[in-house]
PAVONU-18136 format. One line per 2 residues: their letters; for each residue x, z, y of C-alpha. Coordinates in Angstrom, 3 decimals. Layout:
N
A) X:Z:Y; ...
! end
This chain:
631
MN) -41.534:15.365:12.150; -39.635:17.794:9.909
KV) -40.665:15.800:6.819; -39.446:12.554:8.385
LA) -36.123:14.163:9.288; -35.698:15.503:5.756
VV) -36.361:12.064:4.245; -33.837:10.449:6.583
VV) -31.171:13.026:5.720; -31.778:12.595:1.976
LL) -31.515:8.813:2.171; -28.402:9.002:4.325
SV) -26.787:11.459:1.914; -27.462:9.161:-1.054
VL) -26.040:6.107:0.733; -22.903:7.923:1.820
ST) -22.429:9.553:-1.569; -22.546:6.350:-3.552
NV) -20.354:4.242:-1.296; -17.862:6.042:0.871
LA) -17.620:9.652:-0.194; -14.235:11.251:0.368
QT) -12.658:13.478:-2.238; -13.731:17.138:-2.147
VN) -11.037:19.785:-2.717; -12.687:23.145:-2.205
AT) -15.230:24.718:-4.510; -18.963:25.016:-3.981
MG) -20.803:28.156:-5.012; -24.506:28.769:-4.659
GT) -27.510:30.331:-6.277; -30.646:32.356:-5.701
VT) -31.555:36.035:-5.232; -34.672:37.455:-6.838
DP) -36.281:40.867:-7.336; -37.197:42.273:-10.777
SG) -40.478:40.337:-10.754; -38.699:37.033:-10.158
AL) -39.805:36.681:-6.548; -37.227:35.038:-4.287
IP) -35.768:37.323:-1.597; -34.782:35.937:1.839
GV) -32.424:37.739:4.237; -29.975:38.989:1.571
TI) -26.361:39.203:2.750; -24.043:37.346:0.368
TA) -20.348:38.113:0.736; -17.578:36.111:-0.943
TN) -14.138:37.721:-0.695; -11.004:35.876:-1.777
TG) -9.110:38.659:-3.550; -5.763:36.954:-2.948
TG) -5.982:36.246:0.763; -8.587:38.788:1.809
IV) -10.579:36.065:3.579; -14.275:36.978:3.736
SV) -17.124:34.449:3.909; -20.635:35.690:4.626
LV) -24.037:34.004:4.287; -27.653:35.131:4.365
TN) -30.195:33.769:1.902; -32.737:31.440:3.523
ES) -36.505:31.527:3.346; -36.307:30.227:-0.242
GS) -33.983:33.021:-1.352; -31.130:30.534:-1.790
YS) -27.546:30.597:-0.601; -24.753:28.025:-0.726
FA) -21.055:28.344:0.105; -20.253:24.664:0.584
SL) -16.472:25.109:0.833; -14.475:27.929:-0.697
QP) -10.724:27.700:-1.216; -9.913:27.761:-4.956
GA) -8.948:31.194:-6.217; -10.364:34.466:-7.533
YK) -13.365:35.902:-5.701; -15.495:38.993:-5.457
LS) -19.131:38.046:-4.806; -21.742:40.572:-3.742
AA) -25.398:40.588:-2.653; -26.722:43.391:-0.451
LP) -30.101:44.216:1.125; -31.387:47.596:2.318
GF) -33.728:49.107:-0.264; -31.994:47.323:-3.150
RT) -28.948:48.126:-5.216; -25.911:46.036:-4.273
ET) -24.914:43.716:-7.096; -21.355:42.434:-7.422
FT) -19.618:39.824:-9.548; -15.874:40.427:-9.767
NV) -13.026:38.152:-10.754; -15.013:34.970:-10.233
AL) -12.550:32.103:-10.677; -13.193:29.018:-8.566
GG) -11.290:25.809:-9.206; -10.812:22.724:-7.096
AQ) -14.037:20.789:-6.383; -15.848:23.130:-8.783
QV) -19.605:23.569:-8.536; -20.771:27.005:-9.669
RM) -24.138:28.766:-9.579; -24.266:32.558:-9.450
NF) -27.812:33.984:-9.400; -28.530:37.606:-8.466
TL) -31.367:39.845:-9.550; -31.523:42.893:-7.264
QI) -32.980:46.172:-8.496; -35.000:48.421:-6.198
AA) -33.254:51.705:-5.450; -34.138:54.698:-3.357
TA) -30.485:55.346:-2.619; -27.618:52.934:-2.165
TN) -25.937:52.256:-5.472; -23.675:49.474:-6.709
VE) -23.810:47.486:-9.917; -20.749:45.441:-10.901
VT) -20.891:42.559:-13.349; -17.476:41.367:-14.554
VA) -17.021:37.649:-15.215; -13.988:36.351:-17.140
AD) -11.609:34.427:-14.885; -11.456:31.216:-16.931
TL) -15.025:30.881:-18.220; -16.767:29.604:-15.121
LA) -16.659:25.862:-15.590; -18.312:23.306:-13.328
TS) -21.785:24.256:-14.495; -23.497:21.985:-11.969
SN) -21.515:18.874:-12.916; -22.166:16.398:-15.715
SV) -18.726:14.778:-15.491; -16.607:14.990:-18.643
GT) -13.059:16.248:-18.391; -10.518:19.034:-18.683
TL) -9.299:21.682:-16.264; -5.715:22.973:-16.374
PE) -5.686:26.283:-14.441; -2.584:27.929:-13.049
YK) -1.786:30.049:-16.094; -1.784:26.982:-18.376
LR) 0.449:25.063:-15.987; 2.761:28.078:-15.919
DL) 2.851:28.866:-19.645; 2.662:25.513:-21.422
PV) 6.052:23.879:-22.098; 6.749:20.673:-20.168
QT) 9.905:18.710:-20.914; 10.488:17.371:-17.385
RN) 8.415:19.989:-15.465; 6.068:17.201:-14.410
VF) 2.425:18.259:-14.772; 1.452:14.678:-15.585
NL) 3.148:15.191:-18.937; 0.413:17.769:-19.595
VA) -2.240:15.377:-18.275; -1.136:12.904:-20.950
TT) -2.020:15.431:-23.668; -5.603:16.091:-22.528
PG) -8.564:14.594:-24.432; -9.508:11.046:-23.491
VQ) -6.160:10.268:-21.877; -3.743:7.755:-23.335
SS) -0.196:6.833:-22.369; 1.885:3.743:-23.009
AG) 5.193:2.258:-21.791; 5.835:5.006:-19.256
TI) 2.312:4.958:-17.795; -0.340:7.671:-18.123
GI) -4.027:7.595:-17.573; -5.828:4.853:-19.486
MA) -8.870:7.111:-19.438; -11.733:6.510:-21.835
GG) -10.680:2.885:-22.245; -10.413:2.160:-18.507
RL) -7.756:0.108:-16.747; -4.628:1.620:-15.186
GD) -5.800:0.500:-11.773; -9.061:2.430:-12.206
VN) -7.347:5.832:-12.253; -7.570:7.790:-9.022
AT) -5.066:10.623:-8.495; -5.549:12.987:-5.547
RD) -3.796:16.051:-4.227; -5.815:18.283:-1.923
GV) -8.251:15.397:-1.566; -5.544:12.914:-0.534
NV) -4.915:9.863:-2.693; -1.364:9.947:-4.109
ND) -1.376:6.800:-6.271; 1.379:4.269:-5.726
GR) 0.422:1.789:-3.043; 2.115:-1.150:-4.804
YE) 2.266:-0.715:-8.582; -0.454:0.292:-11.040
NG) 1.138:3.333:-12.649; -2.102:4.947:-13.789
AW) -2.239:8.734:-13.481; 0.831:9.256:-11.374
SV) 1.851:10.679:-8.005; 4.180:9.157:-5.429
VF) 5.862:12.564:-5.178; 7.027:14.596:-8.160
TS) 4.410:17.172:-9.180; 5.937:20.389:-10.427
AD) 3.962:23.160:-12.101; 5.263:25.390:-9.283
MV) 3.568:23.153:-6.709; -0.030:23.017:-7.925
EE) -2.558:25.737:-8.577; -4.869:23.638:-10.714
VK) -5.191:20.160:-12.206; -8.555:18.692:-13.149
VV) -8.745:15.598:-15.365; -12.089:13.770:-15.412
VA) -12.318:10.928:-17.930; -16.015:10.150:-17.448
PV) -17.031:10.868:-13.844; -20.688:11.158:-12.937
DA) -20.678:12.983:-9.610; -20.738:10.742:-6.549
ET) -17.840:12.778:-5.133; -15.519:11.373:-7.790
SR) -15.471:7.942:-6.214; -12.707:5.324:-6.290
GS) -12.002:5.418:-9.996; -13.429:5.644:-13.503
GQ) -10.720:8.232:-14.269; -9.795:11.128:-11.995
VS) -6.839:13.473:-11.696; -7.364:15.944:-8.866
MV) -4.781:18.576:-7.953; -4.861:21.587:-5.665
TR) -1.576:22.847:-4.216; -0.603:26.492:-4.134
SG) -1.150:28.592:-1.049; 0.117:31.967:0.058
TN) -1.763:35.256:-0.263; -1.504:38.743:1.226
AF) 1.275:39.574:-1.235; 4.763:38.083:-1.132
RG) 5.350:36.270:-4.398; 8.129:33.948:-5.406
SA) 10.274:32.756:-8.239; 13.445:30.839:-8.971
AW) 14.047:28.731:-12.047; 16.822:26.709:-13.608
TN) 16.204:24.498:-16.619; 18.837:22.603:-18.557
HN) 18.385:19.899:-21.138; 21.589:19.058:-22.957
SA) 21.583:16.565:-25.803; 24.559:18.169:-27.531
TD) 22.229:19.485:-30.221; 20.127:16.304:-30.438
SN) 20.398:14.000:-33.433; 21.695:10.457:-33.224
NW) 19.184:7.606:-33.283; 18.778:5.093:-36.096
FN) 20.242:2.123:-34.211; 23.439:3.967:-33.280
NQ) 23.812:5.103:-36.872; 23.290:1.538:-38.075
TG) 26.105:0.193:-35.875; 28.347:3.186:-36.522
VG) 28.517:4.525:-32.961; 28.010:7.998:-31.608
KS) 24.890:9.283:-29.911; 24.158:8.991:-26.235
FD) 24.438:12.066:-24.047; 22.051:13.453:-21.454
NR) 22.529:16.513:-19.281; 19.598:17.259:-16.963
NQ) 19.551:20.277:-14.646; 16.350:21.189:-12.814
MS) 16.291:23.819:-10.085; 13.381:25.276:-8.186
AR) 12.690:28.143:-5.806; 9.353:29.092:-4.276
LG) 8.008:31.784:-1.995; 4.542:32.468:-0.645
GP) 3.018:35.249:1.389; 1.348:36.303:4.626
II) 2.456:35.449:8.132; -0.451:37.491:9.497
RN) -2.311:39.473:6.854; -5.855:38.305:6.131
KT) -5.343:35.441:8.572; -2.276:33.182:8.187
FF) -0.374:32.378:4.992; 2.563:30.219:3.951
FA) 3.949:28.677:0.780; 7.313:26.902:0.413
LY) 8.933:25.227:-2.589; 12.213:23.435:-3.216
EG) 12.429:21.285:-6.332; 15.736:19.666:-7.335
QR) 17.147:17.724:-10.262; 20.528:16.341:-11.264
DV) 20.723:14.065:-14.277; 23.891:12.707:-15.886
KR) 23.799:10.361:-18.839; 26.490:8.953:-21.063
TQ) 24.886:6.152:-23.038; 26.227:3.875:-25.734
AS) 26.420:0.507:-23.961; 27.399:-2.970:-25.057
GL) 28.426:-6.042:-23.067; 29.615:-9.529:-23.912
TF) 33.254:-10.412:-23.226; 35.895:-13.044:-24.039
TD) 38.276:-12.363:-26.893; 41.948:-11.985:-25.958
MA) 42.817:-15.518:-27.084; 39.918:-17.001:-25.129
KA) 41.054:-15.183:-21.982; 44.432:-16.848:-22.514
GI) 42.721:-20.257:-22.604; 42.782:-20.722:-26.392
FR) 39.399:-21.379:-27.998; 39.064:-21.257:-31.799
YW) 36.588:-22.991:-34.086; 35.913:-23.926:-37.689
PG) 35.646:-27.716:-37.975; 32.225:-29.003:-38.977
VD) 30.201:-25.829:-38.227; 29.197:-23.680:-35.292
NN) 30.800:-20.316:-34.744; 28.668:-17.324:-35.750
NA) 29.240:-13.589:-35.252; 29.429:-10.983:-38.012
NN) 25.670:-10.349:-37.937; 24.904:-13.937:-38.907
SN) 24.151:-14.988:-42.464; 27.029:-17.503:-42.259
PS) 29.610:-15.643:-40.123; 32.867:-16.996:-38.734
VD) 34.378:-13.495:-38.480; 34.052:-10.169:-40.234
RL) 33.027:-6.942:-38.476; 36.631:-6.307:-37.425
GN) 36.956:-9.734:-35.808; 39.100:-11.302:-38.523
PV) 38.334:-15.032:-39.060; 36.229:-15.775:-42.159
AP) 35.702:-19.349:-43.376; 31.955:-20.092:-43.095
VG) 30.044:-22.206:-45.563; 30.238:-25.862:-44.537
AT) 33.615:-25.705:-42.787; 35.466:-29.018:-43.263
GP) 38.919:-27.643:-42.536; 40.980:-24.566:-41.712
LA) 40.603:-22.532:-38.542; 41.592:-24.642:-35.557
AI) 42.053:-24.113:-31.838; 42.220:-25.888:-28.492
DM) 44.598:-24.632:-25.812; 43.178:-25.403:-22.375
LG) 46.525:-24.577:-20.734; 48.646:-26.754:-22.957
NC) 51.256:-24.686:-24.847; 49.434:-23.429:-28.020
TF) 51.196:-20.079:-28.007; 49.675:-16.614:-27.886
NG) 51.732:-13.445:-27.435; 54.864:-15.519:-28.072
AL) 53.647:-16.909:-31.409; 52.595:-20.458:-32.219
VA) 48.871:-20.866:-32.934; 48.187:-22.769:-36.169
NC) 46.196:-26.002:-36.133; 46.128:-25.933:-32.344
RT) 45.791:-28.955:-30.100; 46.430:-28.957:-26.395
YR) 44.166:-30.261:-23.697; 45.095:-30.862:-20.097
DP) 42.504:-31.340:-17.416; 42.719:-34.669:-15.541
TG) 45.006:-33.177:-12.867; 47.427:-31.838:-15.458
NR) 48.298:-28.952:-13.132; 46.284:-26.069:-14.607
TQ) 48.538:-23.172:-15.605; 45.893:-20.411:-15.654
LS) 42.165:-20.240:-16.222; 41.420:-19.828:-12.513
TV) 43.161:-19.257:-9.197; 39.946:-18.042:-7.537
PF) 40.374:-14.354:-6.557; 36.911:-13.367:-7.844
IQ) 37.529:-14.927:-11.279; 40.960:-13.307:-11.418
EE) 39.293:-9.982:-10.653; 36.709:-10.766:-13.321
LK) 39.391:-11.449:-15.938; 41.347:-8.363:-14.910
RM) 38.304:-6.131:-15.401; 37.091:-7.953:-18.512
PS) 37.840:-5.725:-21.536; 38.909:-6.754:-25.023
PN) 36.062:-6.722:-27.578; 35.758:-3.990:-30.164
EF) 32.533:-5.046:-31.889; 31.944:-8.514:-33.334
TG) 28.197:-8.609:-33.976; 27.572:-10.378:-30.657
GD) 28.669:-13.647:-29.095; 30.184:-16.253:-31.416
GL) 32.701:-13.778:-32.854; 35.797:-15.970:-32.360
NT) 35.747:-16.569:-28.616; 33.136:-14.106:-27.359
AN) 32.219:-10.703:-28.762; 30.960:-7.291:-27.604
IR) 32.671:-4.430:-25.909; 30.948:-1.208:-26.917
FV) 31.665:1.707:-24.630; 30.201:4.911:-23.229
RR) 28.559:4.262:-19.844; 28.185:7.151:-17.412
QD) 25.002:7.035:-15.333; 23.825:9.283:-12.524
GL) 20.116:9.349:-13.320; 17.904:6.481:-14.468
DL) 14.732:5.170:-12.838; 12.175:2.799:-14.338
TN) 11.202:-0.656:-13.091; 8.212:0.549:-11.052
GN) 10.055:3.575:-9.700; 8.071:5.969:-11.906
GD) 10.903:7.501:-13.916; 11.373:11.255:-14.289
EV) 15.096:11.246:-15.112; 16.430:10.712:-11.596
NR) 18.350:12.849:-9.149; 15.907:14.558:-6.814
DQ) 15.613:16.745:-3.729; 12.053:17.696:-2.809
YN) 10.788:20.030:-0.078; 7.210:21.357:0.045
AR) 5.438:23.528:2.603; 1.885:24.705:3.191
ID) 0.413:26.847:5.991; -3.193:28.112:5.949
HN) -4.594:29.641:9.128; -8.020:31.224:9.598
FN) -9.047:31.247:13.248; -12.150:33.258:12.343
SR) -14.740:33.398:9.581; -16.111:30.031:10.679
NR) -13.009:27.890:11.252; -9.788:27.382:9.289
VS) -7.005:24.817:9.045; -4.417:23.900:6.387
LI) -1.168:22.012:6.961; 0.382:20.582:3.758
AT) 3.584:18.545:3.470; 5.928:17.158:0.815
NE) 9.091:15.184:1.520; 11.231:13.846:-1.295
KT) 14.307:11.746:-2.018; 15.342:10.459:-5.435
WG) 18.245:8.284:-6.491; 19.736:6.958:-9.709
TA) 20.683:3.882:-11.666; 18.029:1.408:-12.796
TQ) 18.000:-1.200:-15.542; 16.473:-3.902:-13.365
AG) 18.918:-3.211:-10.535; 21.705:-3.870:-13.032
LR) 23.757:-1.623:-15.294; 27.403:-2.490:-15.764
GW) 28.225:-4.376:-18.935; 31.902:-3.348:-18.900
PL) 33.651:0.001:-18.325; 35.183:-1.248:-15.028
GY) 31.965:-2.763:-13.660; 29.537:-1.485:-11.046
DG) 25.972:-0.206:-11.437; 22.948:-1.041:-9.313
LA) 21.051:1.725:-7.529; 17.408:2.773:-7.066
VK) 16.371:5.034:-4.172; 12.919:6.407:-3.280
RP) 11.771:8.276:-0.151; 8.105:9.201:-0.745
YV) 6.116:11.747:1.261; 2.617:13.229:1.540
YS) 1.371:14.927:4.732; -2.150:16.204:5.388
IQ) -4.147:18.327:7.839; -7.439:19.810:6.662
VS) -9.965:21.514:8.941; -13.116:23.349:7.783
ST) -15.750:24.345:10.342; -19.018:26.208:9.798
LS) -21.301:24.640:12.379; -24.334:26.755:11.515
AS) -25.660:28.942:8.722; -26.683:25.785:6.836
LL) -24.173:23.191:8.042; -20.473:22.871:7.158
NQ) -18.006:20.148:8.117; -14.636:19.360:6.507
LR) -12.148:16.996:8.130; -9.018:15.552:6.482
LS) -6.204:13.623:8.145; -3.427:12.384:5.899
KR) -0.468:10.093:5.611; 1.430:9.248:2.464
AS) 3.915:6.591:1.441; 5.695:5.287:-1.617
NN) 8.961:3.899:-0.242; 11.395:2.531:-2.797
WQ) 14.449:0.304:-2.875; 16.506:-1.258:-5.655
WG) 19.865:-2.908:-5.066; 22.341:-4.788:-7.182
SA) 25.805:-3.249:-7.088; 27.058:-5.379:-4.172
DR) 23.815:-4.841:-2.200; 24.046:-1.051:-2.281
ND) 24.263:0.542:1.167; 26.947:3.027:0.176
AI) 30.711:3.059:-0.443; 30.312:1.541:-3.920
GA) 28.355:-1.376:-2.501; 30.944:-1.974:0.245
EA) 33.748:-1.939:-2.330; 31.925:-4.411:-4.593
RK) 31.080:-6.805:-1.722; 34.750:-7.125:-0.806
LH) 35.520:-8.454:-4.287; 32.796:-11.124:-4.373
AS) 33.533:-14.771:-3.825; 32.274:-16.148:-0.507
AN) 31.721:-19.485:1.166; 31.681:-19.727:4.958
GV) 31.571:-15.945:5.053; 28.502:-15.720:2.776
PY) 29.144:-13.858:-0.503; 27.632:-15.362:-3.639
QV) 27.091:-14.526:-7.281; 29.265:-16.031:-10.024
TF) 28.020:-16.019:-13.612; 29.087:-17.471:-16.932
AT) 26.570:-19.662:-18.758; 27.740:-18.105:-22.024
GI) 25.968:-14.855:-21.127; 29.094:-12.944:-20.166
PS) 28.159:-10.488:-17.405; 29.842:-10.159:-14.054
FS) 31.534:-6.904:-13.083; 29.309:-6.897:-9.968
NI) 25.950:-8.382:-8.955; 24.699:-9.517:-5.588
GG) 21.088:-10.545:-4.910; 18.885:-11.784:-7.719
FG) 15.139:-11.763:-8.365; 13.877:-8.266:-9.218
RW) 17.324:-6.772:-8.780; 17.294:-6.636:-4.989
RE) 13.908:-5.546:-3.689; 12.060:-2.969:-1.653
GI) 8.537:-1.669:-1.224; 7.352:0.175:1.895
NP) 3.820:1.290:1.100; 2.259:3.629:3.686
MK) -1.333:4.795:3.735; -3.176:6.618:6.508
SV) -6.604:8.079:5.910; -9.295:10.048:7.704
GD) -12.007:11.692:5.649; -14.965:13.821:6.646
DL) -17.518:15.667:4.506; -20.722:17.220:5.796
SW) -22.655:19.795:3.730; -26.204:20.838:4.597
SH) -28.432:23.423:2.912; -32.181:23.242:3.300
GK) -34.528:25.401:1.310; -33.582:25.265:-2.364
HA) -31.653:22.031:-1.866; -28.100:21.230:-0.861
FK) -26.985:17.841:0.432; -23.500:16.508:0.886
GG) -22.288:13.248:2.379; -18.962:11.926:3.488
VE) -17.000:9.045:4.883; -13.396:7.999:4.446
WR) -11.309:5.467:6.346; -8.065:4.187:4.870
RQ) -5.339:2.003:6.284; -3.292:0.852:3.288
ES) -0.228:-1.380:3.510; 2.118:-2.858:0.937
NG) 5.162:-4.370:2.583; 7.353:-5.722:-0.173
FN) 10.512:-7.757:-0.396; 11.941:-9.361:-3.499
DP) 14.957:-11.653:-3.429; 13.616:-14.984:-4.806
NY) 17.116:-15.941:-5.980; 17.807:-16.888:-2.370
DP) 21.365:-15.622:-2.517; 23.843:-18.383:-3.459
LT) 24.612:-18.533:-7.181; 27.132:-20.526:-9.161
TL) 27.250:-20.741:-12.958; 30.470:-21.526:-14.823
GS) 30.472:-23.427:-18.132; 27.608:-24.785:-20.157
PS) 25.660:-22.932:-22.845; 27.202:-25.115:-25.545
AL) 30.776:-24.901:-24.283; 31.793:-22.541:-27.090
AL) 29.815:-24.229:-29.868; 32.940:-26.167:-30.816
TN) 31.684:-28.555:-33.485; 33.033:-32.025:-34.452
LT) 35.123:-32.370:-31.310; 35.768:-35.919:-30.142
ST) 37.872:-37.581:-27.484; 34.632:-38.319:-25.624
QF) 34.052:-34.590:-25.136; 37.669:-33.863:-24.241
PG) 39.399:-36.980:-22.879; 43.077:-36.998:-23.757
L) 42.717:-34.520:-26.626
! end
């Protein structure tokens, strides 16, 4: 009967391991105890003491002289083996990492009197000796000492062997796909629930938050399921000593060099001022029993970037459009320009006459002076005295700046306004940017009911906000920016219970979400959005977007595909691992249930939109009375 039961357990463990194993966080340490002749010794008391928390775990070797601690919290340990009639042997400073598998074998010497033998093991040399997976471990001291530009530990992950990064994504591991990377924190999946961002976490991961990061590029162990690339993190916990720190980091581009493109166009460099603040504290609530850890992580980012937007020239805003007869207008960057870099008209090759103009308002004067070679054109009503009487267009023309750079547009009627744009943070399209404004709050409580049962409560709540390219950045100094906001969180409860000397159960309950919104300027839910909405044109009380077909931007945007969108992506999970030791063998199986949702909204250009002008309206070539009746 015992043989049948063992076969059933083995088969069940294999099935569970290869299909539905949850992610293991704590370390596993086991081994054997022998006497000087190599005979296995049962009944030896094995004691593992966490030197930081003082938590003691005790086992007794079985009839095969084997022991196995199936779940030890990562940290530094003192491991000893004791049996009357033998000298006590102790390993000190044994470093255990997250999900690490370590074997420590004892050989006890016979002694007439009680004596101790201590064997010192270096803290960072015990790698996962029982694992064949290929990867890299970043322990706490590396996370603390290595320089990281944005304090995000995933910047260090990108530098580890076998990991590649491209276009703001990290984690194309050993040639795998972005979607094949599995990132976990304390055994809880923290990948984005909507976008494939590779090795990335829905919440910002500071070096002050995690105790260890393990990067596995070629997983072999069944525990490393759900991905051909793994990034597993273990958060910090408190110990018997109060420890804390406060940090402030500033990146200011005042000493940075200008980039090649700004130098080429003769403009100054962009400016970035990023302040990062953090404060953490950990310690005991009840010594040797209950511990806490708390961390605040904040960031404020201000940018002043060299921006460029298309605008009408002053004469075009007055209704006077210029052209060279016989050819199309071309800006100063063209091989056959109509203007020089200062905006002065230059006769292009192929022009059949001098510079000419059409006055859409009918008086051919500009700033009190007569415009040469100008013809007037009246619309069929003959009543137009200004370009538009619509309040939105009047607001558009009022905010529309004069050009100062003539390498864009057609040079004569449209050109660029180059200006310095102030931005409060900047997020990327998928919401995975580091240079945003951030407030993040982290807390962890570990409580040991007794030597057999313990619980951990871990929580992170975060808010980020900043501008975003896809949400819309203003093209003029007096325009409005779009906004990106994220409210991600990760909550988990983890319970470890020793059911018997050979049976251990670990239960995980978690909830995490990647909640993000992007709004065009008039869709923002703040004072700026309310101000912009008031200025938009509306029909029957419904505001709509007005654009120019010539590519001239609007001072404000409402709706639009990709610009106005949201993603509410919660995930709930329940995971359970069961570890069983029998003789010289150890078995582990697990199950995990996930409820994943991705509730997205993206404006499919549903908002009303009107476009003014045609793309060829300013390509004034070989004008005829058919094009402009009454000219």
